[in-house]
N, C-alpha and C positions, 0 to 999 in steps of 0.2 A: 294490833288492831287499828283500823282506819275509822276515822271519825265521821259520822254522818251529819253533814252540815245543811242537808236540804229540808230536814223535817223538824226544825226547832223554831217555835213561835216566839218565846221570850227567853233571852239568853243573859245572863248577868255576868259582869266582869267586876271582880273585887280587886281593887289596886290600893295597897296600904298607902302608897304616895303616889302623886301624879307622876304618870309616865311608865309605871309598872306594867300597867294593862297592855300598852302598846308595846312594849319590849316583850312581854310573855306570849302575847297572842295577836299582835296586831294585824298580821297577815290573815289569821283565821277569822278576826272580826270583819275586815274587808270582805272575805268571801261569805260570812254569814249574811251580812247585809246585802251582798248581791243576790243571795238566794232567798231573800224576803224575811229574814229574821228581824225580831224588834230587839235592839240591844240596849241594856241598862248598864251604865258604867258608874260605879260608886267608888270615889277616892276618899280616903279617910285622913289624909294630911297634905297640906300644901308646903310643908317644909319650910316654914318662914325662917327658922333657926339656922337652917344650913345654907341659905342664900349668901352669895358673896357680898361683901360690904358695899352699900351704896345702891343695891337694886331695892325696888320697891317691895314691900311685904306680899304684895298680890301677884308677884310675878308669874309664879308657878299656877295659880289660878287662872290667869289669863292664858297662859300657854297650853293648859290642859283643855280648855274651851276650843282654842283653835286646833289643836291635834286631834281631838275627837270629832270635830266636824269635818276635817279632812277624810277620816275614816267614813263618815256617813252618819254617826250617832247624832240623833236629835238632841237639840240643847234641853229640851224637857226632860230627856231620859239621863241627864249628867246630874250626879249626886255629889256634892263636895262637903266634906267634913273637915275640921281644922283641929285635929288631936295634934299634941306637940310630937315631933318627930323622936324617935327612939325611946318613947315614954308610953307605948301603947298598953303596956302591961298594967300600968296604974288605972287604966280606963276599960279594962277587960269586959266589965259587966255593962258598961254603957254601950260599947262595940257591939256586944252580943244582942242587946235590946234593939238596937238600930238595925241589925241584919235581920232579926226576927221580923221587924216592922217591914223591911224591904221584901221578905218572902210573902208577908200578907199582902202588901201592895200590888207586886208584880208577879207573884207565882211563877217563878222561872222553870224552864224545862231542864236547863243546864246551866252550871255554875263554874266559871273559871277563877281559880285563886292561886296564890303561892304554893308551892309544893310543900309536902310535910319535911323535905330535906334543906329547906331554905334556912340558912343560919342567922338572917337578920332577925333582930328582936321584934321589930313591928311586923314583919311578915310572918312571923311564927303566929302571933296573936291572930292576925286575919284568918290564916289558914286553920288554926285550932277553933277558933269562934265560928268561922264559916261552916265547918263541918258539924258543930253542934247545930246551927241555925238552920241548915238545909238538910235534915236528916232523910228527907223522902225525895231527894233530887240528885241526879248525875252530878257528879264534881270532877273536874279535871285539874290538875296541879300544872301551872305553867313553869317554864324554864327561864330562871334568871341565872346564867351561867357564874357569874361573879359572886354569887351568894349561896351557891349549892354546894354542900360537901360531897353529895353524890345524886344521882338522878335515874329514876326508872324511865326509860324510853319505851313504854309500852302502848302508847296510844299516838297516833299521827294524824295531822291535818294536811291533806294534799292540796298544793297551792300552785298558783301559776305566777309567772314574773309581775303581771299587773298587781297581784296581792302584795308581793314583797315591795314593789314600788310604792304602793300606797301606804304601806308601814313606814317605809323611809322617810316619805313625804311628811307623814305625821309627826315622826320624831324630830324632824328638822325645824318643827314649830318650838321645841324646847331649846330656845336660844342660850338660856341661861345654863344649860347643862352641857354644853359643846365643849367643854374643857374635860370631859370625863373620856377615858380611852375607849369605851365601848359605844360611844355616841358617834358612830361614822358608818358610813355606807357599806364599806367594805366588810366590817365585822358582821353586820346584820345580814348581808347577802351570803357571806361565805357561811355563816351558821344555818342559814336556810339551805344551803346546797348540801352541806354536811348531812342535815337531817333527812333531806331527800333522797341522798345516796344511800342511807340506810335502807329504804323501801323501794329503791330503784325508779325514782321520778327526779325531775329536775329540782324542785323546791318543796319544803315541808316545815311545819313546826311540830314539836314533839311535846307531849303531856304526860304527866304521871296520872294513871286512871285510879282515883281515890275510891270513887264509887259510881258504876255504871248500872242504870235502870234500863234493861232492854224491852 
């Protein structure tokens, strides 16, 4: 299935931690904004506990503001919460209530969140509670290869080089994460080329179609 990116008014990105949304669907965000969509980005942790020693506790909060700005997301549409990393399960009900309120406030046409096969404990909470909160909305699960046990590549977003370049530019704002093996231009571009090759185009991002309302 090819995703329609031209007729979405309000699109919500749910990122368990800052940078998950950019990794999972940064190119598609750039394309949606190009096509006139209003993007809301909600991050649920700035991972203060995981930062390298000596870095300010608000490092990732500053970096996500810079990264989402590069993609074209309005600062007023950036929602940042500070749940402790790897402990979302303890706050499951609080997170669900926040998601329900986001649904009331923004009424999204489409929601992107971690896939059902994502093995990270925090990602699983956002995926499960997002499914509960947005019962009447189309939902696509994004790909985080280093967390996925498996992945259903049954929905694709067709992208151009400019969208992938924008994704890479935004991820380059996460200076504190540059020591991770997957934070590099070659990996991001090659994954987009691989997914594009599956459907006969140069670049793409793939998603798990969790719920589609046509």
